[in-house]
Backbone bond lengths (Angstrom), bond angles and torsions (degrees), N, CA, C in turn:
res aa  C-N    CA-C-N  psi(-1)  N-CA   C-N-CA  omega(-1)  CA-C   N-CA-C  phi
1 M - - - 1.378 - - 1.471 110.70 -
2 P 1.397 122.32 133.42 1.372 124.11 -177.29 1.553 111.52 -64.43
3 N 1.304 116.60 155.97 1.450 119.56 174.34 1.488 111.60 -58.87
4 R 1.324 118.15 119.25 1.485 119.75 -177.73 1.462 113.81 -58.52
5 T 1.346 120.49 -39.95 1.403 121.07 178.62 1.495 112.89 -60.89
6 Y 1.336 116.93 -43.60 1.410 123.10 177.97 1.498 112.52 -58.40
7 V 1.375 115.51 -53.01 1.430 123.59 -179.64 1.555 110.79 -58.63
8 D 1.331 113.07 -46.66 1.494 118.36 179.77 1.530 109.55 -61.57
9 T 1.338 119.15 -40.84 1.455 118.56 -175.54 1.608 105.16 -72.00
10 L 1.279 119.74 -36.33 1.466 116.66 178.57 1.516 109.59 -63.73
11 R 1.273 117.69 -41.76 1.479 120.24 -175.26 1.525 112.16 -68.93
12 R 1.321 117.19 -23.74 1.475 119.91 -178.12 1.548 110.66 -94.65
13 S 1.339 118.42 -7.64 1.419 123.94 -176.85 1.519 113.95 -82.67
14 S 1.323 117.55 138.47 1.445 122.23 174.40 1.517 110.61 -79.00
15 F 1.351 114.98 -40.76 1.490 125.15 -178.40 1.530 107.15 -124.41
16 V 1.327 116.76 145.78 1.411 122.51 174.81 1.503 112.94 -132.91
17 F 1.317 119.70 113.47 1.418 121.42 -178.23 1.573 111.13 -66.47
18 A 1.264 119.92 124.60 1.415 125.14 -176.85 1.538 111.85 -116.50
19 P 1.325 117.06 77.03 1.532 118.00 -172.16 1.539 106.80 -68.40
20 G 1.293 116.13 158.64 1.428 123.66 179.16 1.492 111.42 -58.21
21 G 1.340 114.18 153.75 1.465 120.89 179.56 1.541 110.32 -117.52
22 A 1.275 115.46 -155.36 1.437 118.93 179.89 1.539 113.99 -78.59
23 G 1.290 117.40 -14.60 1.450 121.90 173.33 1.504 115.35 -103.35
24 P 1.315 121.64 -161.22 1.443 124.61 -176.22 1.575 111.18 -75.46
25 Y 1.315 116.19 -17.84 1.470 119.67 172.72 1.579 106.11 -148.68
26 T 1.265 115.72 -173.55 1.426 121.34 -173.18 1.538 114.87 -122.51
27 F 1.252 116.60 147.54 1.519 122.93 178.59 1.581 108.73 -62.49
28 R 1.355 114.70 -23.91 1.413 119.29 -177.41 1.549 113.21 -66.10
29 L 1.338 113.54 -27.67 1.477 119.68 174.17 1.493 110.41 -60.06
30 I 1.359 117.47 -44.76 1.426 122.10 -175.65 1.562 108.14 -71.31
31 E 1.365 115.68 -41.19 1.456 120.47 176.10 1.504 112.03 -54.51
32 A 1.346 115.41 -47.45 1.462 122.04 -178.79 1.516 109.51 -58.65
33 M 1.330 117.31 -50.28 1.440 118.87 179.70 1.463 113.08 -65.50
34 A 1.349 121.72 -39.51 1.437 124.45 177.40 1.505 113.05 -60.45
35 A 1.292 116.65 -30.10 1.481 125.67 -179.84 1.524 111.07 -84.34
36 G 1.302 117.36 -5.68 1.511 119.42 179.22 1.526 112.73 81.53
37 A 1.329 119.10 27.09 1.408 122.53 -179.33 1.602 110.00 -113.36
38 V 1.300 117.01 163.30 1.442 117.24 177.57 1.469 106.91 -96.68
39 P 1.388 113.50 126.24 1.488 121.79 -176.73 1.571 110.30 -73.78
40 V 1.363 113.18 139.87 1.465 118.41 176.93 1.546 103.45 -115.95
41 V 1.320 114.25 123.66 1.508 120.34 -178.11 1.516 110.94 -125.55
42 T 1.327 116.87 164.93 1.430 117.97 175.23 1.513 107.25 -77.64
43 A 1.319 115.79 155.69 1.464 121.35 -175.94 1.533 115.01 -63.02
44 D 1.408 113.76 -25.45 1.402 116.71 -177.51 1.547 116.18 -89.49
45 M 1.371 116.31 2.98 1.465 122.01 -177.31 1.503 112.16 -74.22
46 L 1.257 118.04 134.87 1.425 125.75 172.65 1.516 109.57 -84.92
47 L 1.323 120.67 119.05 1.471 118.91 -175.36 1.560 110.14 -100.07
48 P 1.363 118.00 156.53 1.415 121.34 -174.14 1.554 112.05 -57.88
49 F 1.292 113.20 138.35 1.461 121.66 175.38 1.574 110.50 61.53
50 E 1.333 116.04 20.95 1.454 115.79 -179.82 1.520 110.78 -62.64
51 G 1.314 114.71 142.08 1.443 122.18 -173.33 1.515 114.98 89.33
52 T 1.308 118.87 -6.17 1.495 122.00 -179.55 1.520 106.80 -72.96
53 V 1.321 115.24 135.93 1.476 120.89 -179.34 1.549 107.59 -62.88
54 G 1.321 116.05 130.89 1.482 120.56 177.61 1.487 112.57 91.03
55 L 1.351 119.51 -2.65 1.413 122.86 178.22 1.555 107.57 -110.92
56 E 1.332 116.40 113.39 1.417 121.66 -175.92 1.550 107.81 -120.31
57 W 1.280 114.69 87.60 1.464 119.92 179.34 1.471 114.71 -57.92
58 D 1.333 117.27 -31.42 1.474 118.49 -176.91 1.540 111.66 -73.45
59 T 1.310 118.74 -8.12 1.455 119.70 173.20 1.630 110.22 -85.67
60 C 1.336 114.44 -14.44 1.474 121.31 176.37 1.468 114.78 -108.51
61 A 1.258 115.00 -72.51 1.508 120.31 -174.22 1.514 109.55 -71.82
62 V 1.341 114.58 148.88 1.477 123.03 173.61 1.555 105.67 -99.77
63 R 1.338 114.59 118.84 1.469 121.55 177.53 1.502 106.68 -99.80
64 L 1.329 111.93 127.71 1.483 118.31 178.46 1.501 114.28 -128.33
65 S 1.266 115.23 144.73 1.467 120.57 174.81 1.484 109.19 -71.22
66 Y 1.319 120.78 166.43 1.428 123.10 179.24 1.535 109.01 -64.97
67 A 1.338 117.10 -35.90 1.447 121.48 178.16 1.550 110.45 -63.95
68 E 1.345 116.09 -39.04 1.485 118.24 179.28 1.577 110.18 -70.52
69 L 1.291 117.13 -25.04 1.494 116.54 178.91 1.531 110.90 -67.21
70 R 1.294 118.22 -25.40 1.427 119.99 -179.97 1.536 110.81 -66.50
71 E 1.265 117.59 -26.28 1.507 124.78 177.82 1.532 109.61 -115.35
72 L 1.370 116.66 45.94 1.434 121.82 -167.15 1.552 113.22 -57.07
73 R 1.371 117.67 -53.05 1.447 119.16 -177.77 1.544 111.55 -59.11
74 A 1.284 118.26 -47.56 1.482 121.14 -178.14 1.532 109.92 -63.17
75 T 1.371 117.60 -43.05 1.402 120.84 179.52 1.564 113.48 -62.75
76 L 1.355 116.87 -44.52 1.485 119.49 178.32 1.559 111.66 -66.42
77 L 1.293 115.25 -36.49 1.514 114.76 -179.94 1.464 108.46 -72.09
78 A 1.286 123.55 -29.45 1.446 125.51 176.14 1.496 113.26 -67.53
79 I 1.394 115.95 -36.77 1.455 121.99 -172.29 1.536 108.20 -84.91
80 A 1.307 118.64 -47.21 1.477 119.21 -173.53 1.571 107.63 -159.73
81 P 1.392 113.91 84.30 1.430 117.33 177.93 1.556 112.94 -66.56
82 P 1.310 116.97 130.16 1.503 118.54 175.42 1.539 114.04 -46.89
83 G 1.288 116.55 134.92 1.490 119.67 -179.83 1.493 112.49 96.48
84 F 1.317 118.66 -13.54 1.411 122.38 -175.66 1.537 108.93 -102.77
85 T 1.313 115.95 161.14 1.485 123.23 -176.59 1.503 111.01 -53.32
86 A 1.313 118.49 -47.81 1.482 123.21 -177.21 1.557 109.72 -56.89
87 F 1.299 118.02 -40.58 1.436 121.13 178.41 1.541 110.46 -69.79
88 R 1.323 115.82 -48.39 1.510 117.84 179.88 1.527 112.10 -59.20
89 N 1.354 115.47 -38.83 1.449 119.80 175.38 1.580 113.18 -60.04
90 R 1.298 116.22 -36.00 1.448 121.70 178.34 1.581 108.27 -68.33
91 L 1.311 116.55 -42.70 1.399 121.63 179.69 1.555 111.41 -60.69
92 V 1.276 115.47 -44.66 1.418 122.71 -177.58 1.530 106.95 -64.77
93 A 1.317 117.48 -44.23 1.519 122.05 176.85 1.502 109.62 -62.70
94 C 1.274 119.04 -45.41 1.494 118.52 -178.98 1.500 110.87 -64.92
95 R 1.271 118.91 -39.76 1.520 121.88 179.00 1.486 107.50 -61.05
96 A 1.360 122.61 -45.02 1.379 125.73 -176.74 1.548 111.03 -64.44
97 I 1.389 115.92 -43.34 1.439 118.94 175.74 1.534 112.56 -62.39
98 Y 1.306 113.67 -46.87 1.483 117.77 179.26 1.496 113.32 -55.95
99 E 1.329 115.79 -48.44 1.443 120.16 -177.57 1.507 111.81 -68.40
100 Q 1.263 118.89 -44.27 1.432 122.30 -173.92 1.600 113.99 -77.05
101 F 1.357 117.28 -42.55 1.387 117.95 -174.88 1.518 114.44 -107.01
102 M 1.303 118.62 -17.26 1.458 118.34 179.88 1.493 112.85 -101.19
103 L 1.389 116.74 -31.36 1.471 123.83 177.03 1.503 114.70 -99.91
104 G 1.354 114.72 -19.15 1.424 119.27 -177.75 1.545 115.58 70.87
105 G 1.277 115.82 24.51 1.484 119.28 177.79 1.521 110.95 -174.90
106 T 1.297 116.06 -157.08 1.462 117.53 -178.50 1.478 111.28 -132.08
107 P 1.380 119.66 71.92 1.422 121.10 176.35 1.413 111.44 -70.11
108 T 1.319 120.48 158.87 1.441 122.35 178.09 1.579 108.08 -70.85
109 F 1.326 116.40 158.63 1.473 118.94 -179.28 1.473 110.97 -59.42
110 G 1.348 118.01 -35.92 1.478 123.32 178.69 1.522 110.46 -59.67
111 Q 1.342 116.78 -42.70 1.490 119.81 179.76 1.506 109.43 -64.22
112 T 1.289 116.90 -41.24 1.511 122.55 -176.38 1.458 107.14 -69.29
113 A 1.334 120.60 -43.22 1.477 122.02 -179.94 1.554 109.83 -66.92
114 D 1.369 115.31 -39.39 1.476 117.01 -178.92 1.552 109.51 -64.17
115 A 1.340 116.19 -40.33 1.404 119.35 -177.57 1.601 109.77 -68.49
116 Y 1.254 116.72 -34.82 1.471 120.06 175.63 1.528 109.94 -68.00
117 R 1.249 118.08 -46.30 1.428 124.78 -175.73 1.567 110.21 -65.08
118 S 1.268 114.65 -37.04 1.522 120.70 -179.60 1.514 110.34 -72.86
119 G 1.257 119.50 -10.59 1.457 121.60 179.74 1.517 113.19 94.60
120 T 1.338 119.59 0.34 1.414 123.21 -178.14 1.557 109.03 -53.08
121 S 1.295 116.06 -49.54 1.486 117.37 -175.70 1.478 110.59 -64.57
122 L 1.340 116.70 -44.35 1.432 119.32 -179.07 1.522 111.12 -63.09
123 A 1.362 118.42 -44.32 1.406 124.86 179.69 1.572 109.17 -57.33
124 F 1.305 115.33 -44.35 1.519 121.03 -178.36 1.512 106.31 -61.94
125 W 1.324 121.20 -54.63 1.402 123.54 -173.12 1.507 112.42 -70.69
126 T 1.325 119.73 -25.76 1.430 123.44 172.97 1.525 110.65 -64.29
127 E 1.370 113.51 -44.24 1.395 119.31 177.79 1.552 113.88 -66.46
128 V 1.274 116.73 -37.66 1.443 119.74 178.45 1.506 108.36 -66.27
129 R 1.317 117.16 -46.48 1.483 118.64 179.03 1.551 112.97 -59.17
130 A 1.389 114.88 -40.10 1.490 117.22 178.52 1.560 110.16 -64.48
131 R 1.275 115.11 -43.16 1.508 117.28 -179.11 1.580 112.46 -65.05
132 V 1.339 111.82 -41.68 1.492 114.38 177.03 1.517 112.30 -66.48
133 G 1.316 115.45 -37.73 1.456 120.18 178.30 1.511 111.95 -65.31
134 A 1.310 117.70 -43.06 1.441 123.66 175.95 1.559 110.49 -59.08
135 A 1.370 115.11 -45.02 1.423 118.51 -177.88 1.527 109.74 -66.47
136 A 1.268 117.84 -37.73 1.413 120.19 177.38 1.536 115.60 -60.83
137 V 1.375 113.11 -40.97 1.454 122.01 175.07 1.483 108.89 -60.42
138 R 1.345 118.98 -49.90 1.455 121.21 -177.78 1.518 111.53 -63.82
139 A 1.384 115.62 -34.96 1.447 117.84 177.43 1.472 111.63 -66.09
140 R 1.339 118.85 -41.44 1.439 122.75 -179.72 1.477 109.02 -65.83
141 R 1.293 120.38 -43.37 1.477 123.14 -178.78 1.620 108.45 -62.66
142 G 1.297 113.28 -42.89 1.445 117.20 177.94 1.560 113.21 -61.35
143 A 1.338 114.00 -40.21 1.453 120.08 178.96 1.511 115.52 -67.02
144 H 1.324 114.45 -24.54 1.448 122.23 -179.62 1.509 112.29 -98.45
145 G 1.299 115.29 -3.93 1.516 120.21 177.09 1.477 114.28 74.25
146 S 1.382 119.05 20.85 1.471 123.87 173.19 1.454 112.12 -104.45
147 S 1.340 116.91 161.54 1.467 118.98 178.42 1.473 115.31 -108.70
């Protein structure tokens, strides 16, 4: 079961910083969207399915330069203050991307929130990280000629 404080914090957040991970993007991006928040990523991050027709990440995620991260709060409030149309538009775009490309369908928000609260999302990404980590260890061993 995910850490309740972490999950509760995600669900109460308007924006969630999703720094890059070991791969081309981060599981934190998906967690942010599953929790109903707008993900904040660095401008150089490659996002899932980027370049796919009909998928406009810039309508959802906020991409910031490293310089803009230093003034994160002011930058986010200037781009899309919570409660305003620009912010609501980003939430709608994020929900559409999450449902279409991450879940492969259009479940209700309640189903998505229930799956997240039950730990389904965390369990999935924990398994992915474990498998990727195991594959990396095997690859390193193979590269060094050990078994």
